[in-house]
Structures are given as C-alpha cells and as structure tokens.
Backbone as CSV, one residue per row, in Angstrom:
resi,resn,N_x,N_y,N_z,CA_x,CA_y,CA_z,C_x,C_y,C_z
1,MET,-25.306,-3.517,12.926,-25.360,-3.744,11.027,-25.927,-3.609,10.001
2,THR,-25.858,-2.462,8.952,-26.796,-3.465,7.927,-25.496,-4.593,7.298
3,GLN,-26.704,-5.836,6.081,-25.794,-6.427,5.178,-24.692,-5.241,4.546
4,ILE,-24.315,-4.533,4.103,-23.298,-3.605,3.213,-22.427,-3.383,4.008
5,THR,-22.942,-3.052,5.252,-21.652,-2.223,6.456,-20.715,-4.096,6.837
6,ILE,-21.804,-5.132,6.794,-21.138,-6.580,7.112,-20.613,-7.112,5.490
7,ASP,-20.906,-6.392,4.360,-19.925,-7.419,3.456,-18.455,-6.817,3.528
8,LYS,-18.196,-4.868,3.654,-17.450,-3.878,3.522,-16.585,-4.453,4.127
9,ILE,-16.384,-5.009,5.288,-15.534,-4.992,6.139,-15.254,-7.068,5.917
10,ASP,-16.663,-7.903,5.284,-15.550,-9.129,4.657,-14.687,-8.953,3.669
11,TYR,-15.108,-8.164,2.998,-13.988,-7.707,1.814,-12.455,-7.076,2.255
12,THR,-12.722,-6.402,3.166,-11.737,-5.156,3.797,-11.097,-6.223,4.332
13,ILE,-11.018,-7.523,4.840,-10.494,-8.604,5.671,-9.558,-9.476,4.776
14,MET,-11.064,-10.422,3.511,-10.217,-11.089,2.296,-9.283,-9.942,2.404
15,LEU,-9.451,-8.483,1.405,-8.316,-7.762,0.353,-7.098,-8.066,1.074
16,VAL,-6.638,-7.375,2.322,-5.865,-7.711,4.018,-5.003,-8.919,3.539
17,LYS,-5.449,-10.346,3.321,-5.844,-11.582,3.764,-4.649,-11.043,2.722
18,LEU,-4.823,-11.201,1.851,-4.424,-11.910,0.690,-3.401,-10.640,0.004
19,PHE,-2.671,-10.243,0.392,-2.781,-8.354,0.478,-1.142,-8.995,2.544
20,ALA,-1.569,-9.445,2.497,-1.030,-9.561,3.156,0.758,-11.051,2.334
21,SER,-0.198,-11.698,2.222,0.103,-13.276,1.411,0.848,-12.622,0.295
22,HIS,0.362,-11.743,-0.087,1.409,-12.169,-1.673,2.308,-10.650,-0.807
23,TYR,2.478,-9.241,-0.092,3.800,-9.342,0.604,4.349,-10.446,1.610
24,GLU,4.084,-10.985,1.737,5.131,-12.373,3.091,4.825,-10.874,4.276
25,LEU,3.556,-11.012,4.926,3.444,-9.999,5.167,2.597,-10.563,6.609
26,THR,2.940,-10.226,7.565,0.767,-11.109,8.991,0.623,-9.892,8.259
27,PRO,-0.962,-10.245,8.724,-2.172,-10.101,8.697,-2.195,-8.554,9.343
28,VAL,-1.970,-8.572,10.660,-1.256,-7.405,10.839,-0.781,-6.019,10.518
29,GLN,0.872,-6.446,10.124,1.046,-5.877,9.695,0.911,-5.204,8.250
30,ALA,-0.038,-5.975,7.924,-0.939,-5.326,6.269,-1.473,-4.450,6.677
31,TYR,-2.629,-4.997,7.637,-3.413,-3.271,7.839,-2.355,-2.735,8.444
32,ARG,-1.181,-2.825,9.117,-1.538,-1.476,9.451,-0.044,-0.778,8.568
33,TYR,-0.025,-1.329,7.119,0.562,-0.314,6.085,-0.446,-0.169,5.411
34,ILE,-1.037,-0.767,5.402,-2.847,-0.559,4.113,-3.442,1.099,4.939
35,SER,-3.012,0.421,5.902,-4.090,2.071,6.586,-2.741,3.378,7.131
36,ARG,-1.644,3.406,6.449,-0.641,4.217,7.358,-1.318,4.973,5.463
37,TYR,-1.572,4.506,4.627,-1.404,5.217,3.681,-2.641,5.292,2.819
38,ASP,-3.751,4.993,3.800,-5.468,5.675,3.820,-5.679,4.661,3.433
39,GLY,-5.122,3.342,2.184,-5.488,2.107,1.731,-7.472,1.869,2.116
40,VAL,-7.467,1.529,3.343,-8.972,1.804,3.865,-10.620,2.242,3.271
41,ALA,-9.774,3.544,3.273,-10.348,4.346,3.635,-10.595,4.387,1.754
42,PHE,-9.130,3.965,0.480,-9.711,3.863,-0.382,-11.115,2.978,-1.053
43,ILE,-10.103,1.943,-0.261,-11.080,0.184,0.407,-13.257,0.821,0.261
44,GLU,-12.619,1.903,1.186,-14.097,2.341,1.658,-14.655,3.397,0.583
45,ARG,-14.466,3.769,-0.100,-14.763,4.426,-1.352,-15.490,4.327,-2.204
46,ASN,-14.165,3.763,-2.687,-13.990,2.734,-3.812,-15.151,0.509,-3.593
47,TYR,-15.794,0.440,-2.814,-16.239,-0.856,-2.625,-17.135,-1.283,-3.806
48,ASN,-17.692,-0.449,-3.999,-18.905,-0.539,-4.802,-18.506,-0.843,-6.828
49,ILE,-17.546,-1.074,-7.349,-16.342,-1.262,-8.116,-15.977,-2.794,-7.545
50,MET,-14.739,-2.287,-6.402,-14.064,-3.286,-6.344,-14.689,-4.672,-5.979
51,ARG,-14.755,-5.013,-5.804,-15.817,-6.078,-5.486,-16.616,-6.994,-6.197
52,THR,-16.102,-6.257,-7.913,-16.261,-6.679,-8.911,-15.449,-7.905,-9.933
53,LEU,-14.345,-6.893,-9.357,-13.434,-7.277,-9.816,-13.265,-8.738,-9.389
54,PRO,-11.078,-9.062,-9.898,-11.516,-9.749,-9.706,-10.168,-9.421,-7.800
55,PHE,-10.118,-10.151,-6.787,-8.851,-10.080,-6.632,-7.692,-9.261,-5.974
56,GLN,-6.533,-10.180,-7.564,-5.564,-10.663,-6.981,-4.940,-9.211,-8.358
57,ASP,-6.316,-8.395,-8.706,-6.243,-6.918,-10.040,-6.705,-5.659,-8.526
58,MET,-6.829,-6.220,-7.388,-7.723,-5.351,-6.404,-6.461,-5.441,-5.499
59,VAL,-5.575,-6.486,-4.871,-4.234,-6.630,-4.034,-3.340,-5.715,-5.083
60,GLN,-3.213,-6.348,-6.272,-2.592,-4.893,-7.296,-2.594,-3.163,-7.280
61,GLY,-4.471,-3.011,-7.581,-4.190,-1.652,-7.502,-4.035,-1.401,-5.356
62,LEU,-4.744,-1.573,-4.287,-4.652,-1.659,-2.594,-2.245,-0.892,-3.510
63,SER,-2.261,-1.365,-3.905,-0.484,-1.604,-3.695,0.341,-0.621,-4.067
64,ASP,-0.864,-0.435,-5.455,-0.660,1.204,-6.436,-0.889,1.474,-5.739
65,TYR,-1.545,2.327,-5.561,-2.421,3.192,-3.808,-1.087,3.551,-3.093
66,CYS,-1.282,2.349,-2.441,-0.080,2.557,-0.994,0.618,3.458,-1.786
67,HIS,1.695,3.146,-3.054,2.831,3.783,-3.222,2.977,4.990,-3.602
68,ARG,1.997,4.978,-4.547,2.058,7.038,-4.649,1.144,7.883,-3.415
69,LYS,0.807,6.448,-2.051,1.082,8.114,-1.364,1.902,7.931,-0.026
70,GLY,2.865,6.770,-0.859,4.178,6.859,-0.029,4.762,6.183,0.361
71,GLY,4.053,4.617,0.569,4.583,3.354,0.161,5.710,2.545,-0.524
72,LEU,6.366,1.762,0.498,7.471,1.116,0.330,7.513,-0.228,-1.155
73,LEU,6.428,-0.439,-0.805,5.876,-1.848,-1.601,5.610,-1.830,-2.659
74,LYS,6.216,-2.380,-3.348,5.542,-2.132,-4.568,4.790,-3.694,-5.563
C-alpha cells in the first residue's frame, strides 16, 4: 500500500469520526450515511484539496454534498 493511500484512509477515518461527533451518530452510522450518498467517492476525488482545509469546513462541505444527493442531515 502506498503512502498516499494510507494518508487518504487516515483522512477519511478522521473525517467520518468528526462527522459522527458533529451529528451525534456512531462512526458506523456516519460511515453508512456518507457512503450511501456517495460521500466516500467525494472524499476520494477531492482529497488533494480537502486535506488543505480545516476539518470543520470539510464536515460541513461533506454534509452539504450528501444533502444535495438526497441526505436529510443539514
């Protein structure tokens, strides 16, 4: 596994945990929600930009993205 892959996994885990905390979900619930609305693919595609921004901004951005895809959390 390459270092960039490991970094993406670590970033995704941290973002899911912060998303879970923000919305008072378990990490498993948060991951399922994010995954259901293509948020994991969104993180994968935009990792190089997202990693340069504050996590709280990215939690909100991920929430907005999932909401546009049909999610109910806002």
